C-alpha positions as CSV (number, residue, x, y, z in Angstrom):
1,M,44.8,10.9,37.5
2,V,42.8,12.0,34.5
3,T,39.0,11.6,34.0
4,C,37.7,11.3,30.5
5,I,34.0,11.7,29.8
6,F,33.2,10.2,26.4
7,Y,30.0,11.8,24.9
8,L,28.2,9.3,22.6
9,K,24.7,9.5,21.1
10,G,22.4,9.9,24.1
11,R,24.8,8.7,26.7
12,T,28.2,9.1,28.3
13,K,31.0,6.8,29.5
14,I,33.3,8.0,32.2
15,I,36.8,6.5,32.7
16,T,39.5,7.5,35.2
17,K,43.1,6.5,34.6
18,E,46.6,7.8,35.1
19,F,46.7,9.2,31.5
20,A,44.1,10.1,28.9
21,N,45.8,7.6,26.6
22,N,44.9,4.8,29.1
23,C,41.3,6.1,29.3
24,W,41.1,5.6,25.5
25,I,42.6,2.1,25.7
26,D,40.0,1.1,28.3
27,F,37.2,2.7,26.4
28,K,38.1,0.7,23.3
29,M,38.4,-2.6,25.3
30,D,35.1,-2.1,27.2
31,F,33.0,-0.2,24.6
32,G,34.9,-0.8,21.3
33,E,31.6,-1.3,19.3
34,S,30.7,2.3,20.3
35,K,33.9,4.1,19.4
36,N,32.4,5.4,16.2
37,E,29.6,7.0,18.2
38,V,31.9,9.2,20.2
39,K,31.3,12.9,19.4
40,Q,33.3,14.7,22.1
41,V,35.6,14.0,25.0
42,R,35.9,16.0,28.2
43,I,39.3,15.7,29.9
44,I,39.4,16.6,33.6
45,E,42.9,16.9,35.1
46,N,43.9,16.5,38.7
47,D,43.9,20.3,39.1
48,E,40.3,20.3,37.9
49,T,41.1,22.0,34.6
50,E,38.8,20.8,31.9
51,T,39.2,20.5,28.1
52,L,36.3,19.6,25.9
53,C,37.4,18.5,22.4
54,E,36.2,16.7,19.3
55,L,37.2,13.0,19.1
56,N,39.8,13.7,16.3
57,H,41.5,16.4,18.4
58,F,41.5,14.0,21.4
59,L,43.1,11.2,19.4
60,R,45.7,13.5,17.8
61,N,46.8,15.2,21.0
62,Y,46.2,12.8,23.8
63,V,46.5,9.3,22.4
64,L,49.7,7.6,21.2
65,P,49.5,6.7,17.5
66,E,49.6,2.9,18.1
67,H,46.4,3.2,20.2
68,R,44.4,5.3,17.9
C-alpha cells in the first residue's frame, strides 16, 4: 500500500491505495474541484520511505498518462 498526502492551500488530503496512481484517481473523483490547488504530494511507501515532490513531478512519474 501507498499513502499519498496531497498538500493544498491551507489543508491536506490523505489517501491510501495499492498504487500512487490509484490515489490520484480517487483524489480526482472525490476532490476534483481542488486538483488545481495541489502544490505538493508526499508519497509514503510500505517500507516507510517518503518522497515529497511537486505535483508535476508526481503526475509525470507516478500517474499513468490516461489518468493525468
